C-alpha positions in Angstrom: 56.1 -23.1 49.7 53.0 -23.0 47.6 52.0 -25.5 45.0 50.7 -23.8 41.8 49.0 -25.2 38.7 49.2 -23.4 35.4 46.0 -23.8 33.4 46.0 -22.9 29.7 42.4 -22.2 29.0 41.5 -21.9 25.3 38.0 -20.5 24.8 36.2 -19.4 21.7 36.4 -15.7 22.6 39.5 -15.6 24.9 42.6 -17.6 25.5 44.3 -17.3 28.9 47.0 -18.7 31.2 46.0 -18.8 34.8 48.1 -19.6 37.9 46.0 -21.3 40.7 47.2 -22.4 44.1 46.0 -25.3 46.3 43.1 -23.3 47.8 41.9 -22.1 44.5 43.3 -18.6 44.7 44.1 -17.1 41.3 47.6 -15.7 41.7 48.1 -14.4 38.2 46.2 -14.4 34.9 46.9 -13.1 31.4 45.2 -13.6 28.1 44.1 -12.3 24.7 41.0 -12.3 22.5 40.4 -15.3 20.3 38.3 -15.8 17.2 38.2 -18.1 14.2 39.8 -17.0 10.9 38.3 -17.1 7.4 39.7 -20.0 5.4 40.7 -19.1 1.8 37.7 -20.2 -0.4 35.3 -20.0 2.5 34.8 -21.6 5.9 36.1 -20.9 9.4 39.2 -22.3 11.0 41.3 -21.8 14.1 44.9 -20.7 13.4 46.7 -22.9 15.9 50.0 -20.9 15.5 48.2 -17.7 16.5 46.4 -19.4 19.4 49.7 -21.0 20.6 51.5 -17.7 20.3 48.9 -15.9 22.5 48.9 -18.7 25.1 52.7 -18.8 25.2 52.9 -15.0 25.7 50.2 -15.2 28.4 52.1 -18.0 30.1 55.3 -16.1 30.1 53.5 -13.1 31.7 52.0 -15.4 34.4 55.2 -17.3 35.1 57.0 -14.1 35.7 54.7 -13.4 38.7 55.0 -16.9 40.3 58.2 -18.4 41.7 59.3 -21.2 39.5 59.9 -23.4 42.5 56.2 -23.2 43.3 55.0 -24.6 39.9 53.7 -28.1 40.2 52.0 -28.8 36.9 50.5 -27.4 33.7 47.3 -28.5 32.0 45.1 -27.5 29.1 41.3 -27.1 28.8 39.4 -26.0 25.7 36.0 -25.8 23.9 34.8 -29.1 22.5 34.5 -30.8 19.1 37.4 -29.2 17.2 40.7 -30.8 16.2 43.0 -31.5 13.3 44.9 -34.4 11.7 48.6 -34.3 12.3 51.6 -36.1 10.7 54.3 -38.0 12.5 56.0 -34.7 13.4 52.9 -33.2 14.9 52.3 -30.9 11.9 48.7 -30.3 10.9 47.8 -31.8 7.5 44.6 -29.7 7.6 43.7 -26.7 9.7 41.4 -26.9 12.7 37.9 -26.5 11.4 35.9 -24.2 13.8 32.7 -25.4 15.4 31.2 -22.2 14.1 31.6 -23.4 10.5 28.4 -25.3 9.9 27.9 -25.0 6.2 30.5 -27.5 5.1 29.0 -30.4 7.1 25.3 -29.7 6.3 25.1 -32.4 3.6 27.0 -35.0 5.8 24.5 -34.3 8.6 21.6 -34.8 6.3 22.9 -38.2 5.2 23.7 -39.4 8.7 20.1 -38.5 9.8 18.9 -41.0 7.2 21.6 -43.7 7.7 22.3 -44.8 10.4 19.8 -42.2 11.7 19.7 -39.8 14.7 18.4 -42.2 17.3 20.9 -45.0 16.7 23.8 -42.5 16.8 22.4 -40.9 20.0 22.1 -44.3 21.6 25.7 -45.2 20.8 27.4 -41.8 21.3 25.1 -39.7 23.5 25.1 -37.0 20.8 22.5 -35.5 18.5 23.4 -34.8 14.9 24.8 -31.3 15.1 26.9 -29.6 12.4 29.9 -29.2 14.7 30.3 -32.9 15.6 33.8 -34.0 15.0 32.8 -37.1 13.1 30.9 -35.1 10.5 34.1 -33.1 9.8 36.2 -36.2 9.6 33.8 -37.6 7.0 33.9 -34.2 5.2 37.7 -34.5 5.1 37.6 -38.0 3.7 35.3 -36.8 0.9 36.8 -33.4 0.2 40.4 -33.4 1.4 41.4 -37.2 1.6 45.1 -36.3 1.4 44.9 -34.7 4.8 43.9 -38.0 6.4 46.2 -40.1 4.3 49.2 -38.0 5.3 48.3 -37.9 8.9 49.5 -40.2 11.7 46.6 -39.4 14.1 43.9 -36.9 14.9 44.3 -34.5 17.9 41.5 -32.6 19.5 42.3 -29.1 20.6 43.6 -30.0 24.2 45.8 -32.6 22.6 47.2 -30.1 20.0 48.2 -27.8 22.9 49.6 -30.5 25.2 51.6 -31.8 22.2 53.2 -28.4 21.9 54.2 -28.6 25.6 55.5 -32.2 25.8 55.5 -33.9 22.4 53.0 -36.6 23.4 49.9 -37.4 21.3 46.9 -38.0 23.6 43.2 -37.7 24.0 41.0 -37.8 27.1 37.3 -39.0 27.2 35.9 -35.6 28.1 37.0 -34.1 24.8 36.5 -37.2 22.8 32.9 -37.4 24.1 32.1 -34.2 22.2 33.0 -35.7 18.9 30.3 -38.3 18.2 33.0 -41.0 17.8 32.8 -42.9 21.1 30.8 -45.8 22.5 30.0 -43.5 25.4 28.8 -46.3 27.7 32.1 -48.2 27.2 34.2 -45.0 27.4 36.0 -46.2 24.2 36.0 -45.6 20.5 33.0 -46.8 18.3 34.9 -48.6 15.4 31.8 -48.6 13.1 31.5 -44.8 13.4 35.2 -44.1 12.7 34.7 -46.4 9.7 32.3 -43.9 8.2 35.3 -41.6 7.7 37.5 -44.5 6.6 39.4 -44.6 9.9 40.1 -47.2 12.6 40.7 -46.9 16.3 44.5 -47.3 15.9 44.5 -44.0 14.0 43.4 -42.2 17.1 45.9 -41.1 19.8 46.6 -42.7 23.1 43.9 -42.5 25.7 44.6 -40.7 29.0 42.3 -40.0 31.9 42.0 -36.5 33.5 44.6 -36.1 36.2 47.1 -38.4 34.4 50.6 -37.1 33.7 51.0 -37.4 29.9 54.5 -36.0 29.6 56.8 -33.2 30.7 57.6 -29.7 29.3 60.4 -30.0 26.8 63.1 -27.4 26.1 61.4 -25.6 23.2 58.1 -25.3 25.0 60.0 -24.0 28.1 61.6 -21.3 26.0 58.3 -20.3 24.4 56.2 -20.3 27.6 58.5 -19.6 30.5 57.5 -22.9 32.1 60.3 -24.9 33.7 61.8 -27.8 31.7 60.4 -31.1 33.1 57.2 -29.6 34.6 54.5 -32.3 34.5 51.9 -31.9 31.8 48.7 -33.3 33.2 45.6 -34.3 31.2 42.4 -32.2 31.4 40.1 -31.7 28.4 36.7 -30.3 27.7 36.0 -27.1 29.7 32.4 -27.9 30.7 33.3 -31.1 32.6 35.9 -29.3 34.8 33.5 -26.5 35.7 31.6 -29.1 37.7 34.5 -29.8 40.0 35.7 -26.2 40.2 32.2 -25.0 41.2 32.1 -27.4 44.2 28.9 -29.0 42.9 27.2 -31.4 45.2 25.8 -34.7 44.0 22.2 -33.5 44.4 22.7 -30.3 42.5 22.3 -29.6 38.8 24.9 -27.2 37.3 24.2 -24.4 34.9 27.2 -23.1 33.0 26.0 -19.7 31.9 27.6 -17.7 29.2 26.8 -16.8 25.6 25.3 -20.3 25.6 24.0 -22.1 28.6 24.6 -25.7 29.4 22.5 -27.4 32.1 24.0 -30.6 33.2 24.2 -33.2 36.0 26.5 -36.0 37.0 24.9 -39.4 36.6 26.4 -42.9 37.5 24.1 -44.4 34.8 24.3 -44.0 31.1 20.7 -43.1 30.1 20.4 -42.7 26.4 16.7 -43.1 25.8 14.4 -42.3 22.9 12.6 -39.7 24.9 16.0 -38.0 25.6 16.8 -38.1 21.9 13.5 -36.5 21.0 13.9 -33.8 23.6 17.4 -32.8 22.4 19.4 -34.3 25.3 23.2 -34.6 24.9 25.3 -36.9 27.1 29.1 -36.5 27.5 31.8 -38.4 29.4 32.4 -37.1 32.9 36.0 -36.4 34.0 35.8 -39.6 36.2 35.2 -43.1 34.8 31.8 -44.5 35.6 30.0 -41.2 35.4 28.3 -39.3 32.6 27.0 -35.8 32.1 23.5 -35.6 30.6 22.9 -32.0 29.5 21.0 -29.6 27.4 22.5 -26.8 25.4 20.5 -23.5 25.1 20.9 -19.9 24.2 22.1 -17.8 27.1 23.5 -14.3 27.5 23.7 -14.1 23.7 20.0 -13.2 24.0 20.8 -10.5 26.5 23.5 -9.1 24.2 20.8 -8.8 21.5 18.6 -6.9 23.8 21.4 -4.6 24.8 22.4 -3.8 21.2 18.8 -3.1 20.1 17.2 -1.5 23.2 20.1 0.0 25.2 22.4 1.0 22.4 23.3 4.3 23.9 24.9 2.8 27.0 28.4 1.2 26.8 30.5 -1.2 28.8 29.5 -2.1 32.4 27.2 0.9 32.5 24.9 -0.8 29.9 24.5 -3.9 32.1 23.9 -1.8 35.3 21.3 0.3 33.4 19.6 -2.8 32.0 19.4 -4.5 35.4 18.1 -1.3 37.1 15.4 -0.9 34.5 14.3 -4.5 34.9 14.1 -4.2 38.7 11.4 -1.6 38.2 9.2 -4.1 36.2 6.8 -6.5 37.8 6.8 -10.2 37.3 5.5 -11.1 33.8 7.1 -8.0 32.2 3.7 -6.4 31.4 2.7 -9.2 29.1 5.9 -9.2 27.1 7.3 -12.7 26.6 10.6 -13.7 25.0 11.0 -17.3 23.8 14.8 -18.2 23.4 15.9 -21.2 21.4 17.5 -24.4 22.3 20.1 -25.7 19.8 18.6 -25.4 16.4 16.8 -28.6 15.2 17.6 -30.6 18.3 15.8 -29.0 21.3 12.2 -29.6 22.4 10.9 -26.5 20.5 12.4 -27.7 17.2 9.2 -29.6 16.2 7.3 -26.4 16.3 9.6 -24.6 13.8 10.0 -21.5 16.1 13.7 -20.6 16.5 12.9 -17.8 18.9 10.2 -15.1 19.4 9.4 -11.8 21.2 5.6 -11.4 21.7 3.3 -9.1 23.6 4.8 -5.8 22.4 2.8 -2.7 22.7 3.2 1.0 22.0 4.1 1.6 25.6 6.5 -1.3 25.9 9.8 -0.1 27.6 13.3 -1.4 27.2 13.2 -2.5 30.8 10.2 -4.7 30.1 12.0 -6.3 27.2 15.1 -7.0 29.2 13.1 -8.5 32.1 11.2 -10.6 29.6 14.5 -11.9 28.3 15.7 -12.8 31.8 12.4 -14.5 32.5 12.4 -16.3 29.2 15.9 -17.7 29.8 14.8 -18.9 33.2 11.7 -20.6 31.8 13.9 -22.3 29.2 16.2 -23.4 32.0 13.3 -24.9 34.0 12.1 -26.7 30.8 15.5 -28.2 30.5 15.4 -29.2 34.2 12.2 -31.1 33.6 13.6 -32.9 30.6 16.6 -34.0 32.7 14.3 -35.2 35.4 12.1 -37.2 33.0 14.9 -38.6 30.9 17.5 -39.5 33.6 15.5 -39.8 36.8 17.7 -37.2 38.5 15.9 -35.2 41.1 17.9 -32.0 41.7 17.6 -30.4 45.1 19.5 -27.3 44.1 21.0 -25.4 41.2 24.6 -24.2 41.0 25.4 -21.5 38.5 28.8 -20.8 37.1 30.2 -18.6 34.4 29.6 -15.0 33.5 25.8 -15.3 33.8 26.2 -16.0 37.5 27.3 -12.3 38.1 23.7 -11.0 37.6 21.9 -11.0 41.0 18.5 -10.3 39.5 18.9 -13.2 37.1 20.0 -15.5 39.9 16.9 -14.6 42.0 14.6 -15.2 39.0 16.2 -18.6 38.5 15.3 -19.5 42.1 11.7 -18.2 41.6 11.1 -20.1 38.4 12.8 -23.3 39.3 11.6 -23.4 42.9 15.2 -24.5 43.9 17.9 -22.7 45.9 20.4 -21.2 43.5 24.1 -21.2 44.6 26.9 -19.1 43.1 30.5 -18.9 44.1 32.5 -15.7 44.4 35.2 -17.0 42.0 33.7 -17.2 38.6 36.5 -19.2 37.0 35.0 -22.6 37.7 36.6 -24.3 34.7 40.0 -23.1 35.6 39.5 -24.1 39.3 38.4 -27.6 38.3 41.2 -28.1 35.8 43.7 -27.0 38.5 42.3 -29.7 40.9 43.2 -32.4 38.3 46.6 -30.9 37.6 47.6 -30.8 41.3 46.2 -34.3 41.7 48.4 -35.5 38.8 51.4 -33.7 40.3 51.0 -35.5 43.6 50.1 -32.4 45.6 46.8 -34.1 46.6 46.2 -37.8 47.3 42.7 -37.8 45.9 40.3 -35.7 43.9 38.1 -35.4 47.0 41.1 -33.9 48.9 41.8 -31.5 46.1 38.2 -30.3 46.0 38.0 -30.0 49.8 41.0 -27.6 49.7 39.0 -25.1 47.6 37.9 -22.0 49.4 34.5 -21.2 47.9 32.6 -18.1 49.0 29.0 -19.2 48.3 25.9 -17.1 48.0 22.5 -18.8 48.0 19.3 -17.3 46.4 16.1 -18.8 47.9 12.7 -18.9 46.1 10.3 -16.3 47.5 6.6 -15.7 47.5 6.9 -14.7 43.8 7.4 -18.4 43.0 3.6 -19.0 42.9 3.1 -16.2 40.3 6.0 -17.6 38.2 4.5 -21.0 38.2 1.5 -19.7 36.2 3.7 -17.6 33.9 5.8 -20.7 33.2 2.8 -22.8 32.2 1.8 -20.0 29.8 5.3 -19.9 28.4 5.3 -23.7 27.7 2.3 -23.3 25.4 3.9 -20.5 23.4 6.0 -22.7 20.9 2.9 -24.6 19.8 0.9 -21.4 19.5 3.5 -20.0 17.2 4.0 -23.2 15.3 5.2 -22.6 11.7 6.0 -18.9 12.1 9.7 -19.6 12.0 9.5 -21.4 8.6 8.5 -18.4 6.5 
């Protein structure tokens, strides 16, 4: 008999149900595209009924392929920051505002930057003032839709909204709460004075649970909608980024790069290090899936830059053929991309380049510049940005990475992985299974179900087919190219403010 976890994975572009066994084998997977909806009168929201319908349909499809007797637990993992107030029956009193909707909180962000100010907020919560912070949206609700909060019994983040649909329990875990700018992150608890900015108190928030804790059991209605057995344990997970660390098999001495449309470079630290230098450099700190650990990180543009190159320089190629063509063209280009340099951007207004007013740039173009040179320049620029982030993590946390582990869609590109090794000077490890978040969440689900006696045992059971990219002689040349790249933002200072 196998023991299988069902992971409901709600991402910004896709929602999926995935069945994972003890060894990390994906036995079945189904899903559908996901996207925010336009709210009447403007703004972007997530339609939870639509999301739940897609997840439930995907879950039925997956459960039909796995013996019910093998199912051990179900868990939910999602993107961060988003949630909604709900009444005593679990009905939303306002839709889930999407993290992509930045306009409505711009004025709130401006005020918070003045009082209490970005540095005090960062010191307390580990978060920069970013438009998608949950706290900003709670303040916006208090000022613009106060009835939504007055009618509500509590506020549920997205994993909590989904697990409530499964078992009827209102809960929140620290990994998702840590994305909201509402926590005293060092204490792993609420910050009452920050909730007070939205006219709320800690008792308004749902019950705390830790990842791996059983929060309830699948009830009859959820079983009918999803195909899951009645009584199946519902185990807490939370923010997708934190669980990718465990699913990737990351070692203590490795930094982890979660590479997708955006890239997140993060480490696990046993010390909460919210310093003024970290604040100035755009560092974020989130709660690890285990108490007593934190995840300092930097958020940067990722393959969204490569998609821009594809649509503008390789528009005639479609699907997988486009990526193969781009990579082949870039392999024919020497290091330095014939003088073409692409400067990506960290998160707007928070990263180390923000002070120069340059959101992004492509320089060194000539009449003979080829699409392959532009694509290679994009890969190199993203690697340079990643190294910059590594240096910030070293300086601000004292962490000295001995390797880099890459997960997500961006780990599929062999050329990019080799360039990461050349630019960082570190061995770069990728695993054959790219679903690191799902694998990690499954470890906590099976732990909560009692299949494993410890998280270490659950991780040790994973079968990870690893590939390691080592730096080559090209590392010396990339060292000089990186130093030139570091001077580019200052040289272009002011150009982005026209």
